[in-house]
N, CA, C and O atoms as a CHARMM CRD file, in Angstrom:
* protein
*
  264
    1    1 UNK  N     73.94300 -49.72400  62.14500 PROA 1      0.00000
    2    1 UNK  CA    73.76200 -49.65800  63.57100 PROA 1      0.00000
    3    1 UNK  C     72.66100 -50.65000  63.94200 PROA 1      0.00000
    4    1 UNK  O     71.62800 -50.71100  63.27600 PROA 1      0.00000
    5    2 UNK  N     72.88200 -51.42400  64.99900 PROA 2      0.00000
    6    2 UNK  CA    71.91000 -52.43300  65.44000 PROA 2      0.00000
    7    2 UNK  C     70.99200 -51.87500  66.52000 PROA 2      0.00000
    8    2 UNK  O     71.44600 -51.30700  67.51300 PROA 2      0.00000
    9    3 UNK  N     69.69200 -52.04800  66.30500 PROA 3      0.00000
   10    3 UNK  CA    68.67400 -51.69000  67.28700 PROA 3      0.00000
   11    3 UNK  C     67.67800 -52.84800  67.35600 PROA 3      0.00000
   12    3 UNK  O     67.70700 -53.74900  66.51700 PROA 3      0.00000
   13    4 UNK  N     66.81500 -52.82100  68.34000 PROA 4      0.00000
   14    4 UNK  CA    65.74600 -53.81100  68.43400 PROA 4      0.00000
   15    4 UNK  C     64.43900 -53.10100  68.13300 PROA 4      0.00000
   16    4 UNK  O     64.08500 -52.12900  68.80100 PROA 4      0.00000
   17    5 UNK  N     63.71700 -53.58800  67.11900 PROA 5      0.00000
   18    5 UNK  CA    62.44600 -52.99200  66.72100 PROA 5      0.00000
   19    5 UNK  C     61.35500 -54.03000  66.92500 PROA 5      0.00000
   20    5 UNK  O     61.36000 -55.08900  66.29800 PROA 5      0.00000
   21    6 UNK  N     60.42000 -53.71200  67.81000 PROA 6      0.00000
   22    6 UNK  CA    59.31500 -54.62700  68.13800 PROA 6      0.00000
   23    6 UNK  C     59.82800 -56.04000  68.41900 PROA 6      0.00000
   24    6 UNK  O     59.25500 -57.02600  67.95500 PROA 6      0.00000
   25    7 UNK  N     60.91600 -56.11900  69.18700 PROA 7      0.00000
   26    7 UNK  CA    61.45200 -57.40400  69.62100 PROA 7      0.00000
   27    7 UNK  C     62.41900 -58.07600  68.66500 PROA 7      0.00000
   28    7 UNK  O     62.95800 -59.13400  68.99100 PROA 7      0.00000
   29    8 UNK  N     62.65900 -57.49100  67.48400 PROA 8      0.00000
   30    8 UNK  CA    63.57500 -58.08800  66.50400 PROA 8      0.00000
   31    8 UNK  C     64.79100 -57.19100  66.29700 PROA 8      0.00000
   32    8 UNK  O     64.66400 -55.97700  66.14100 PROA 8      0.00000
   33    9 UNK  N     65.98400 -57.81500  66.29800 PROA 9      0.00000
   34    9 UNK  CA    67.21200 -57.05800  66.03400 PROA 9      0.00000
   35    9 UNK  C     67.23200 -56.66800  64.56600 PROA 9      0.00000
   36    9 UNK  O     67.03100 -57.51000  63.69000 PROA 9      0.00000
   37   10 UNK  N     67.47500 -55.39000  64.30000 PROA 10     0.00000
   38   10 UNK  CA    67.52300 -54.91100  62.91800 PROA 10     0.00000
   39   10 UNK  C     68.69300 -53.96300  62.75100 PROA 10     0.00000
   40   10 UNK  O     69.07500 -53.23800  63.67000 PROA 10     0.00000
   41   11 UNK  N     69.24700 -53.99100  61.55700 PROA 11     0.00000
   42   11 UNK  CA    70.31800 -53.06800  61.17200 PROA 11     0.00000
   43   11 UNK  C     69.65700 -51.87400  60.49400 PROA 11     0.00000
   44   11 UNK  O     68.89600 -52.03700  59.54000 PROA 11     0.00000
   45   12 UNK  N     69.94900 -50.67500  60.98800 PROA 12     0.00000
   46   12 UNK  CA    69.44500 -49.45500  60.35200 PROA 12     0.00000
   47   12 UNK  C     70.63200 -48.54300  60.06300 PROA 12     0.00000
   48   12 UNK  O     71.66000 -48.63600  60.73400 PROA 12     0.00000
   49   13 UNK  N     70.50000 -47.66000  59.06800 PROA 13     0.00000
   50   13 UNK  CA    71.59900 -46.73700  58.77700 PROA 13     0.00000
   51   13 UNK  C     71.86500 -45.79200  59.95200 PROA 13     0.00000
   52   13 UNK  O     70.93700 -45.38200  60.64900 PROA 13     0.00000
   53   14 UNK  N     73.13300 -45.45400  60.16400 PROA 14     0.00000
   54   14 UNK  CA    73.48800 -44.46900  61.18800 PROA 14     0.00000
   55   14 UNK  C     72.75800 -43.16200  60.91900 PROA 14     0.00000
   56   14 UNK  O     72.47300 -42.82900  59.76800 PROA 14     0.00000
   57   15 UNK  N     72.46100 -42.43000  61.96800 PROA 15     0.00000
   58   15 UNK  CA    71.78500 -41.12600  61.89800 PROA 15     0.00000
   59   15 UNK  C     70.36000 -41.19600  61.37600 PROA 15     0.00000
   60   15 UNK  O     69.81600 -40.17400  60.95500 PROA 15     0.00000
   61   16 UNK  N     69.73500 -42.37500  61.39000 PROA 16     0.00000
   62   16 UNK  CA    68.33400 -42.49500  60.98200 PROA 16     0.00000
   63   16 UNK  C     67.44200 -41.86400  62.04100 PROA 16     0.00000
   64   16 UNK  O     67.69000 -41.99600  63.24000 PROA 16     0.00000
   65   17 UNK  N     66.39700 -41.17400  61.58200 PROA 17     0.00000
   66   17 UNK  CA    65.38500 -40.65600  62.49600 PROA 17     0.00000
   67   17 UNK  C     64.25300 -41.67700  62.57600 PROA 17     0.00000
   68   17 UNK  O     64.22700 -42.64500  61.81700 PROA 17     0.00000
   69   18 UNK  N     63.33100 -41.45600  63.48800 PROA 18     0.00000
   70   18 UNK  CA    62.15400 -42.32700  63.58100 PROA 18     0.00000
   71   18 UNK  C     61.40700 -42.31800  62.24700 PROA 18     0.00000
   72   18 UNK  O     60.99100 -43.37100  61.76400 PROA 18     0.00000
   73   19 UNK  N     61.23300 -41.12700  61.64500 PROA 19     0.00000
   74   19 UNK  CA    60.56300 -41.04000  60.33500 PROA 19     0.00000
   75   19 UNK  C     61.28600 -41.87800  59.28900 PROA 19     0.00000
   76   19 UNK  O     60.64600 -42.58000  58.50700 PROA 19     0.00000
   77   20 UNK  N     62.62300 -41.80900  59.26600 PROA 20     0.00000
   78   20 UNK  CA    63.41000 -42.59800  58.30900 PROA 20     0.00000
   79   20 UNK  C     63.15000 -44.09500  58.49300 PROA 20     0.00000
   80   20 UNK  O     62.98200 -44.82900  57.51900 PROA 20     0.00000
   81   21 UNK  N     63.11900 -44.53500  59.74300 PROA 21     0.00000
   82   21 UNK  CA    62.91800 -45.95700  60.03300 PROA 21     0.00000
   83   21 UNK  C     61.52600 -46.39600  59.59800 PROA 21     0.00000
   84   21 UNK  O     61.36500 -47.46900  59.01600 PROA 21     0.00000
   85   22 UNK  N     60.51200 -45.56600  59.87900 PROA 22     0.00000
   86   22 UNK  CA    59.14500 -45.88700  59.45000 PROA 22     0.00000
   87   22 UNK  C     59.08400 -46.06100  57.93900 PROA 22     0.00000
   88   22 UNK  O     58.46000 -47.00000  57.44500 PROA 22     0.00000
   89   23 UNK  N     59.73300 -45.15300  57.19800 PROA 23     0.00000
   90   23 UNK  CA    59.73800 -45.24200  55.72900 PROA 23     0.00000
   91   23 UNK  C     60.49700 -46.48000  55.26300 PROA 23     0.00000
   92   23 UNK  O     60.03500 -47.20200  54.37900 PROA 23     0.00000
   93   24 UNK  N     61.66700 -46.72300  55.86300 PROA 24     0.00000
   94   24 UNK  CA    62.49500 -47.86900  55.47500 PROA 24     0.00000
   95   24 UNK  C     61.73800 -49.18200  55.67600 PROA 24     0.00000
   96   24 UNK  O     61.84200 -50.08800  54.85000 PROA 24     0.00000
   97   25 UNK  N     60.98400 -49.28700  56.76200 PROA 25     0.00000
   98   25 UNK  CA    60.25300 -50.52000  57.06700 PROA 25     0.00000
   99   25 UNK  C     58.84700 -50.52900  56.47300 PROA 25     0.00000
  100   25 UNK  O     58.09000 -51.48100  56.66400 PROA 25     0.00000
  101   26 UNK  N     58.50200 -49.45500  55.74800 PROA 26     0.00000
  102   26 UNK  CA    57.18100 -49.32100  55.10700 PROA 26     0.00000
  103   26 UNK  C     56.04600 -49.49600  56.11600 PROA 26     0.00000
  104   26 UNK  O     55.08200 -50.22500  55.88100 PROA 26     0.00000
  105   27 UNK  N     56.19300 -48.80600  57.24100 PROA 27     0.00000
  106   27 UNK  CA    55.17500 -48.83500  58.28500 PROA 27     0.00000
  107   27 UNK  C     54.34400 -47.56600  58.17100 PROA 27     0.00000
  108   27 UNK  O     54.88100 -46.45800  58.15800 PROA 27     0.00000
  109   28 UNK  N     53.02200 -47.73800  58.08800 PROA 28     0.00000
  110   28 UNK  CA    52.11200 -46.59100  58.06100 PROA 28     0.00000
  111   28 UNK  C     52.22300 -45.87000  59.39900 PROA 28     0.00000
  112   28 UNK  O     52.21600 -46.51300  60.44900 PROA 28     0.00000
  113   29 UNK  N     52.32500 -44.54300  59.37300 PROA 29     0.00000
  114   29 UNK  CA    52.44700 -43.82200  60.63700 PROA 29     0.00000
  115   29 UNK  C     51.11900 -43.24900  61.12700 PROA 29     0.00000
  116   29 UNK  O     51.09700 -42.43500  62.05000 PROA 29     0.00000
  117   30 UNK  N     50.02000 -43.66700  60.51900 PROA 30     0.00000
  118   30 UNK  CA    48.70400 -43.22500  60.98500 PROA 30     0.00000
  119   30 UNK  C     48.38400 -43.88700  62.32300 PROA 30     0.00000
  120   30 UNK  O     48.64100 -45.07600  62.51300 PROA 30     0.00000
  121   31 UNK  N     47.83800 -43.13300  63.21700 PROA 31     0.00000
  122   31 UNK  CA    47.38800 -43.62100  64.51800 PROA 31     0.00000
  123   31 UNK  C     48.42400 -44.55100  65.15000 PROA 31     0.00000
  124   31 UNK  O     48.19700 -45.75600  65.26300 PROA 31     0.00000
  125   32 UNK  N     49.53300 -44.00200  65.55200 PROA 32     0.00000
  126   32 UNK  CA    50.61300 -44.80300  66.09000 PROA 32     0.00000
  127   32 UNK  C     51.33400 -44.04300  67.19400 PROA 32     0.00000
  128   32 UNK  O     51.36800 -42.81300  67.21000 PROA 32     0.00000
  129   33 UNK  N     51.90400 -44.80000  68.10400 PROA 33     0.00000
  130   33 UNK  CA    52.79700 -44.24400  69.11700 PROA 33     0.00000
  131   33 UNK  C     54.14900 -44.93100  68.94800 PROA 33     0.00000
  132   33 UNK  O     54.23200 -46.07500  68.50200 PROA 33     0.00000
  133   34 UNK  N     55.19100 -44.21600  69.30900 PROA 34     0.00000
  134   34 UNK  CA    56.54100 -44.77300  69.22800 PROA 34     0.00000
  135   34 UNK  C     57.19500 -44.62400  70.60100 PROA 34     0.00000
  136   34 UNK  O     57.14900 -43.55500  71.21000 PROA 34     0.00000
  137   35 UNK  N     57.80100 -45.70800  71.07500 PROA 35     0.00000
  138   35 UNK  CA    58.54900 -45.67000  72.32900 PROA 35     0.00000
  139   35 UNK  C     59.97600 -46.13000  72.05000 PROA 35     0.00000
  140   35 UNK  O     60.20100 -47.10000  71.32400 PROA 35     0.00000
  141   36 UNK  N     60.92600 -45.42600  72.63100 PROA 36     0.00000
  142   36 UNK  CA    62.33200 -45.81900  72.55100 PROA 36     0.00000
  143   36 UNK  C     62.79800 -46.02000  73.98800 PROA 36     0.00000
  144   36 UNK  O     62.75500 -45.10200  74.80700 PROA 36     0.00000
  145   37 UNK  N     63.24300 -47.23700  74.27600 PROA 37     0.00000
  146   37 UNK  CA    63.66200 -47.59900  75.63200 PROA 37     0.00000
  147   37 UNK  C     62.57400 -47.26500  76.65700 PROA 37     0.00000
  148   37 UNK  O     62.85300 -46.71900  77.72500 PROA 37     0.00000
  149   38 UNK  N     61.31900 -47.60700  76.30600 PROA 38     0.00000
  150   38 UNK  CA    60.15600 -47.44800  77.18200 PROA 38     0.00000
  151   38 UNK  C     59.74200 -45.98700  77.40400 PROA 38     0.00000
  152   38 UNK  O     58.92300 -45.71400  78.28100 PROA 38     0.00000
  153   39 UNK  N     60.28700 -45.05200  76.63100 PROA 39     0.00000
  154   39 UNK  CA    59.91100 -43.63800  76.71600 PROA 39     0.00000
  155   39 UNK  C     59.19800 -43.25500  75.42800 PROA 39     0.00000
  156   39 UNK  O     59.72500 -43.47300  74.33700 PROA 39     0.00000
  157   40 UNK  N     57.99700 -42.68300  75.54800 PROA 40     0.00000
  158   40 UNK  CA    57.24500 -42.25800  74.36600 PROA 40     0.00000
  159   40 UNK  C     57.97400 -41.10400  73.67900 PROA 40     0.00000
  160   40 UNK  O     58.43600 -40.16900  74.33300 PROA 40     0.00000
  161   41 UNK  N     58.06900 -41.18500  72.35100 PROA 41     0.00000
  162   41 UNK  CA    58.63700 -40.09900  71.54300 PROA 41     0.00000
  163   41 UNK  C     57.45600 -39.38000  70.89600 PROA 41     0.00000
  164   41 UNK  O     56.67000 -39.99400  70.17400 PROA 41     0.00000
  165   42 UNK  N     57.33300 -38.08600  71.15400 PROA 42     0.00000
  166   42 UNK  CA    56.22200 -37.30900  70.59900 PROA 42     0.00000
  167   42 UNK  C     56.29900 -37.29400  69.07700 PROA 42     0.00000
  168   42 UNK  O     57.38400 -37.25300  68.49500 PROA 42     0.00000
  169   43 UNK  N     55.12600 -37.32700  68.44300 PROA 43     0.00000
  170   43 UNK  CA    55.06800 -37.37600  66.97900 PROA 43     0.00000
  171   43 UNK  C     55.82800 -36.21100  66.34200 PROA 43     0.00000
  172   43 UNK  O     56.47200 -36.38800  65.30800 PROA 43     0.00000
  173   44 UNK  N     55.76100 -35.02900  66.94700 PROA 44     0.00000
  174   44 UNK  CA    56.46900 -33.87600  66.37100 PROA 44     0.00000
  175   44 UNK  C     57.99100 -34.01000  66.45500 PROA 44     0.00000
  176   44 UNK  O     58.71200 -33.21600  65.85000 PROA 44     0.00000
  177   45 UNK  N     58.48700 -34.99800  67.19300 PROA 45     0.00000
  178   45 UNK  CA    59.93600 -35.23400  67.30000 PROA 45     0.00000
  179   45 UNK  C     60.42800 -36.35100  66.38000 PROA 45     0.00000
  180   45 UNK  O     61.63300 -36.58300  66.28600 PROA 45     0.00000
  181   46 UNK  N     59.50000 -37.05500  65.69300 PROA 46     0.00000
  182   46 UNK  CA    59.89700 -38.19100  64.86800 PROA 46     0.00000
  183   46 UNK  C     60.88800 -37.81000  63.77500 PROA 46     0.00000
  184   46 UNK  O     61.72300 -38.63300  63.39800 PROA 46     0.00000
  185   47 UNK  N     60.82000 -36.59000  63.25800 PROA 47     0.00000
  186   47 UNK  CA    61.71300 -36.15800  62.18700 PROA 47     0.00000
  187   47 UNK  C     63.10500 -35.78200  62.66400 PROA 47     0.00000
  188   47 UNK  O     64.01900 -35.63300  61.85300 PROA 47     0.00000
  189   48 UNK  N     63.27800 -35.62500  63.98300 PROA 48     0.00000
  190   48 UNK  CA    64.58300 -35.22100  64.50500 PROA 48     0.00000
  191   48 UNK  C     65.17200 -36.22000  65.50400 PROA 48     0.00000
  192   48 UNK  O     66.37600 -36.20000  65.76000 PROA 48     0.00000
  193   49 UNK  N     64.33600 -37.08700  66.06600 PROA 49     0.00000
  194   49 UNK  CA    64.81600 -38.04000  67.07300 PROA 49     0.00000
  195   49 UNK  C     65.60800 -39.15800  66.40000 PROA 49     0.00000
  196   49 UNK  O     65.09500 -39.84700  65.51800 PROA 49     0.00000
  197   50 UNK  N     66.86700 -39.33200  66.82200 PROA 50     0.00000
  198   50 UNK  CA    67.74200 -40.35700  66.24700 PROA 50     0.00000
  199   50 UNK  C     68.09300 -41.39900  67.31000 PROA 50     0.00000
  200   50 UNK  O     68.84000 -41.10900  68.24500 PROA 50     0.00000
  201   51 UNK  N     67.55500 -42.60600  67.16600 PROA 51     0.00000
  202   51 UNK  CA    67.91000 -43.66600  68.11500 PROA 51     0.00000
  203   51 UNK  C     69.41300 -43.96100  68.06300 PROA 51     0.00000
  204   51 UNK  O     70.09100 -43.67300  67.07700 PROA 51     0.00000
  205   52 UNK  N     69.90600 -44.54500  69.15900 PROA 52     0.00000
  206   52 UNK  CA    71.31700 -44.89800  69.26000 PROA 52     0.00000
  207   52 UNK  C     71.48800 -46.41600  69.19100 PROA 52     0.00000
  208   52 UNK  O     70.53400 -47.17200  69.37500 PROA 52     0.00000
  209   53 UNK  N     72.70300 -46.83700  68.92700 PROA 53     0.00000
  210   53 UNK  CA    73.06000 -48.26200  68.90500 PROA 53     0.00000
  211   53 UNK  C     72.51300 -48.94700  70.15700 PROA 53     0.00000
  212   53 UNK  O     72.70100 -48.46600  71.27500 PROA 53     0.00000
  213   54 UNK  N     71.83200 -50.07700  69.95300 PROA 54     0.00000
  214   54 UNK  CA    71.33000 -50.86900  71.06800 PROA 54     0.00000
  215   54 UNK  C     69.97300 -50.45200  71.60700 PROA 54     0.00000
  216   54 UNK  O     69.42400 -51.12600  72.47900 PROA 54     0.00000
  217   55 UNK  N     69.41600 -49.34300  71.10200 PROA 55     0.00000
  218   55 UNK  CA    68.10500 -48.89500  71.58500 PROA 55     0.00000
  219   55 UNK  C     67.02500 -49.91700  71.26900 PROA 55     0.00000
  220   55 UNK  O     67.12600 -50.67900  70.30700 PROA 55     0.00000
  221   56 UNK  N     65.99100 -49.91300  72.10100 PROA 56     0.00000
  222   56 UNK  CA    64.81200 -50.76400  71.89000 PROA 56     0.00000
  223   56 UNK  C     63.67400 -49.86000  71.44800 PROA 56     0.00000
  224   56 UNK  O     63.21700 -49.00300  72.20500 PROA 56     0.00000
  225   57 UNK  N     63.22000 -50.05900  70.21500 PROA 57     0.00000
  226   57 UNK  CA    62.18300 -49.22500  69.61800 PROA 57     0.00000
  227   57 UNK  C     60.91200 -50.05100  69.48700 PROA 57     0.00000
  228   57 UNK  O     60.94600 -51.19000  69.02300 PROA 57     0.00000
  229   58 UNK  N     59.80100 -49.47400  69.89700 PROA 58     0.00000
  230   58 UNK  CA    58.50200 -50.13200  69.75600 PROA 58     0.00000
  231   58 UNK  C     57.59600 -49.22700  68.93800 PROA 58     0.00000
  232   58 UNK  O     57.38900 -48.06600  69.29100 PROA 58     0.00000
  233   59 UNK  N     57.05500 -49.75300  67.84600 PROA 59     0.00000
  234   59 UNK  CA    56.04900 -49.06100  67.04700 PROA 59     0.00000
  235   59 UNK  C     54.70600 -49.66000  67.45200 PROA 59     0.00000
  236   59 UNK  O     54.46300 -50.85100  67.25300 PROA 59     0.00000
  237   60 UNK  N     53.85000 -48.84000  68.01300 PROA 60     0.00000
  238   60 UNK  CA    52.58700 -49.31000  68.57500 PROA 60     0.00000
  239   60 UNK  C     51.41800 -48.82100  67.74700 PROA 60     0.00000
  240   60 UNK  O     51.20800 -47.61700  67.60300 PROA 60     0.00000
  241   61 UNK  N     50.66000 -49.75300  67.20400 PROA 61     0.00000
  242   61 UNK  CA    49.46600 -49.41100  66.44600 PROA 61     0.00000
  243   61 UNK  C     48.24000 -49.56500  67.33000 PROA 61     0.00000
  244   61 UNK  O     48.26600 -50.29400  68.32100 PROA 61     0.00000
  245   62 UNK  N     47.18500 -48.88600  66.97300 PROA 62     0.00000
  246   62 UNK  CA    45.94500 -48.96000  67.73900 PROA 62     0.00000
  247   62 UNK  C     44.84000 -49.51100  66.85800 PROA 62     0.00000
  248   62 UNK  O     44.73600 -49.17000  65.68000 PROA 62     0.00000
  249   63 UNK  N     44.02600 -50.35900  67.43900 PROA 63     0.00000
  250   63 UNK  CA    42.90300 -50.93200  66.70600 PROA 63     0.00000
  251   63 UNK  C     41.61200 -50.59000  67.42900 PROA 63     0.00000
  252   63 UNK  O     41.50800 -50.70800  68.65000 PROA 63     0.00000
  253   64 UNK  N     40.64900 -50.17000  66.65700 PROA 64     0.00000
  254   64 UNK  CA    39.34700 -49.87500  67.24300 PROA 64     0.00000
  255   64 UNK  C     38.51600 -51.14300  67.33400 PROA 64     0.00000
  256   64 UNK  O     38.76000 -52.11200  66.61400 PROA 64     0.00000
  257   65 UNK  N     37.58100 -51.12900  68.17900 PROA 65     0.00000
  258   65 UNK  CA    36.70900 -52.28900  68.31300 PROA 65     0.00000
  259   65 UNK  C     35.52800 -51.93400  69.20300 PROA 65     0.00000
  260   65 UNK  O     35.43400 -50.82900  69.73700 PROA 65     0.00000
  261   66 UNK  N     34.65600 -52.87500  69.34200 PROA 66     0.00000
  262   66 UNK  CA    33.52300 -52.53100  70.18400 PROA 66     0.00000
  263   66 UNK  C     32.75400 -53.70800  70.65900 PROA 66     0.00000
  264   66 UNK  O     31.76900 -53.55100  71.38100 PROA 66     0.00000
């Protein structure tokens, strides 16, 4: 299934959850927000939320500074 992740088209397995995608792409899930089609997905939903074909997924990391 084709989705867009952080601006890049990627093929992911059907029925993948957000957690599955994070593991597949080896992305650390510490201090992160996830948006699908500009809607934030709550962290407690990452294990059950399944993006659909054509969805736009953004993995947002936060950096501290001062």
